[in-house]
Residue, then its C-alpha position, 0 to 999 in steps of 0.5 A: m220913592i226910596i231904594t233902600n239897602a242898596w249897594i249904590c255904584r256912583i260914578i265920580d271921576d271915572t271911578i266907581d266906589p260903592v256905598f251902601g245906603d238909600i236912594n231918595i227920588r223926588d221929581g224924577k231926580i236923586s234928591d239924596i243918598d243916605e249912606k249907612p253901615f252895612d249890617y247883613n243880619k238887618v238887611y236880610n231880615e228887614i221887611i218893608r211893605e210901603k208901596d213907594v220903597i224898593n227894598a234892594k236887600g243888599r243888591v247892587v244898584t248901578i246906572p242903566n245899560i246902553n245899547f249902542h248898535d241895535h236893530f229892532y227890525s230883526r227882532l221878529a226874525k226867529g225861526l224863519r225858513i231860509t232856503e237860500p245859501m248862507d255860506n258867507f256874509h254876503n249870502i247871509l245879507k241876501s238870504l236873510w236880512w235883506k228879505v226880512d227888512s224888505t218884508l216889513d210894513r208899519q205894523m210889523i215895525i211897531a211890533s218889532a220896536q215893542l218887542g225890542i224895547l220890552d226885551s231891553i227893559k228886562n235887561g236893564v237897558t233904558y237907552v238904545l241907539d237903533h239902526h232901522s231898516s224897512p226899504n219898502a215902508a220908509n216913510g214914517s217909520l222912525q216916527a213909529i219907533a219913536e212913539v214906542f219909545n214914548d209909550l214904554g218910557t225909555y230913550g233912544v237915538i234912531c236913524f233909517e238905514t239908507t242904501d242903494r241896493n234896492g235902487h236910487q228912489l228907495a235910497e232917496e226915500g231913506i235919506n228923506e225919512n231921516k230928514n223928516f225925523l230930524s226936522n219934526y220929531v227929535n225931542d229931549k227923549v228921542k234923538g236922531l242920526v243919519g243912517l247908512h247901510a254899509s258904504f259898498t251899498a251907498s252911491d256917491e249921490t246918496l253920501k252927498m245927500a247924507s252929508k248935507i243933512v249931517e251938516e244942516y242938522d249938526v248930527g252924525i252918522h250910524i253906519h256899518l263899517c267894514e263888518d266884512k271884507i266885502d265892504r272894503e273890496q267892493s268900495e274900492k272896486q266901484f268907487g275907487l276909495l276904501p270906505v273910511e276915505r269915502l266917509k272922509k271925503f263926504k264929510l261924514l266923520n264927526e264926534k257924534s258918529i257911530l261906526s259899527h263893527g270896524i273890523y277890516l280896517a287898517e291902522s291908518d283907518y283908525n287913526t283917521i277915525a280917531s282924528y274925527g272923534c267918532a266912536i266904534a261900536f264893537n258887536p262881538d257876538s254878532n261877528m262870531n255868529n256871521a263868522v266875519g272875524l274880529p277887530d285887531f285890538n292891538i291897532i286901535p288907538d286909545e283915543i277912539p271911544v269903543i262902545m257896545g252893541t248887540d247888532g240886533m242878536n239880543s238886547n243884552p249889551v253887558k253880555s257883549l261887554k263880557q264877551l269883549f273881556l273874554l276875547l281879550r284874554h283869548s288874544g293873550r292880554s293879561f288880566e290887568e290889561s283886559f280889566t283896564e280895557i273893560q273900564n275904558v269901554y265903560y267910561n267911554q260909553l258914559k262920555f259918549v252917551k252924554r253927546f246926545f243926553p248930557d244929563f245921563t246919570e252918574l248916580n249922584t245926588g242931583d242926577r236924573a233917577d235912572l238906575i237898575t238893581w241887579d240880582y246880586i248880593p255881593p258875597t264878599p266885601f264889596s269896594k272900589g278895589n274889587f268892583w270890577g271883579h264883582f262886576l265881570y264875574g258876578i254882577i253882569e252874570t245875573r238878571i235885572r230885578d228893578v228898572v227906574h227911569n226918569g224917577i218912574i218904575l219900569m220894572k219891579d221884582f222882575k215884573l214889567e209895569v206895563k201889561e205885557d200880554f197886551y203887547a204880546s198878543k200884537i207882537v205874535k200876530e205880526g210875527h206870524r204875518l212876517f213868517n208867512q210873508f218871508r216864506k213866499t220870498 
């Protein structure tokens, strides 16, 4: 396969220096990159009909997008009739999300994952770190999601959201699902973590069980951390410790752990997180939707890898990255400071994902052929010096045209390679089932 006439955004030493040319792909890897002069008259008028050639026609090619905090289980929860209060975060959980996840069965879980991954591919996301919850259908749920990843050709890191909010028996089933998946189903394409809901819904006994799995399998945790002040308040009230202190006590903090949200944290909390090498996944769209506030960006140490998630609201983590940039500007950061922060996040994400997939591409010769083509033709000169201006105000405002993963085309000319209608019929069927069952709760 050849990707021709492309602006190739290779990454070298935390720098993106776009070059114009062709990407040659063989056996799932980039075998060669042929640089050539940019001649817009030739590029925009050249007609190529070979089946194994994608003519980018001067468009931009980058590494794939990564969603570091998603909830596939939420994908069918559209247009539901909610009759209970939604006036604060705890009530949002009780009136919507804890009812949705309790309704899910295996077929709904599969349909939710199918919708989530199909939408991800359309957004150029071929790596998703999913945080799953289905307390009444825990057994085998992660295997079912992993099979959808395999069917649709993308990679993932998944876990089961363990919680005591439905009783300790179901908490044990959640722990067992994490352990069973780590024992039997992890491979080069789908990895596992130990999933936990917010610490205020997890007992000391549950955290102790989670800690044993973390140590046994040398993995991290994926948890909601201080998304709302209730986590901080209830943790201290119920357990006598703040959330970060509890996680530290049970040895759940390490360099593979993802702490999602991290809003209601003190400077000392952030310093503890930094000392253990954990990442914090920001989800600004979700935070504003739930009116829970935003992190104090000024007290977060540079040592903490900040990564981006969508919290299940959508499949477009670069939208979250743009939102972060705008929030930084809104908070008073200068353009220079905001641009620098976004670059740090971009490269932090690259480093963090390599903790799970060491061969994650940087679009250099010999790398795995994972790449996306944006529907963006730079209207002005495109170079290392102005890449980020193009990226933030141009590239990420456009659609994804082509997606290649492992040298295999997943989407070409905006059209998925799989038969989307085949999946749509199953997704809609299960969505209607969820809608009707939720109405009875």
